N, C-alpha and C positions, 0 to 999 in steps of 0.2 A: 170332614165328611169322608175323606179317603180311607182313614183308619177304620172308620165305622163300616165302610163297604168291605174292607178286607176282613174285619172281624165277623161280619155277618156271613160272608162267603165261607169262612173257615168253620163257623158254627154250624152252618147248613151241611157242609161236607162231613163234619165230624158226627153230627146226629145221624146222617144217612149211613155212615160207616157202622154205627152202633145199632142199626136196624130200624130206625124211624122211617115211617112212610114219607113220601115226597112232601106232602103238605105239612106233616109234623116237623120235618127237617127245616122247612122254611121258618116255621114259628120258633123253633129252637134257635136258629141263627139270628132272627130278629130279637128274640128275648135276650140273647147274650149281649147284643149291642146295647139294648136299653138298660140292662143291669149295670154293665160297665160304665155307661154314660151317667147314670144316676150316682154311682159311687164316685166318679170323677167330679161331678158337680158338687157333691157334698164335701169332698176334699177341698175343692177350690173355694167353697164358701168359708171353710175354716182357715185355710192357709193363705190364699192369694186374692180372694175376691170377697171382701167383707160386705159388699153391697147385696149379696144374696145369690140365690140360685138363678142361673142364666137360662131362660127358656129358649133363647135363640140357639144356644149350643145344643140343647136337647132336640130342637127341631132339626138341626143339621145332623145330629147322631141318628135320628129316626129316618131321615131321608137317605142317608148313607147305608143304614141297615136294610131298608126296604130295597134299595138298588142292588146292594151286594147279595143279599139273600135271594132276591127275585131273579137276578141274573144267573146265579148258581142253580137255583131251582129249575129255571128254563133250560139251561145247558144239560142238567142231569136228565130231565124229562125228554129232551130232544135226542140225546145220545142213547137213551135206553130203548128208543123206538116206540115209546108209548105216547108220542106227541099227537 
């Protein structure tokens, strides 16, 4: 979950730097976490976890992504004075 939070935060900041609006940057951050999480789960299914896709891992990725993207979104809004 920590890695997902960092990735979500980074994706949010990167999207904001490239001109996305505040809400768009949140969704870009969360989307980056989910894409990386799905790719990792597909890799795990092929290499290390023959029992299949682990939904609990994706839930943890989603929670971390929402927390990381949401915290960064909140800090950006607060620091911009438009809170």
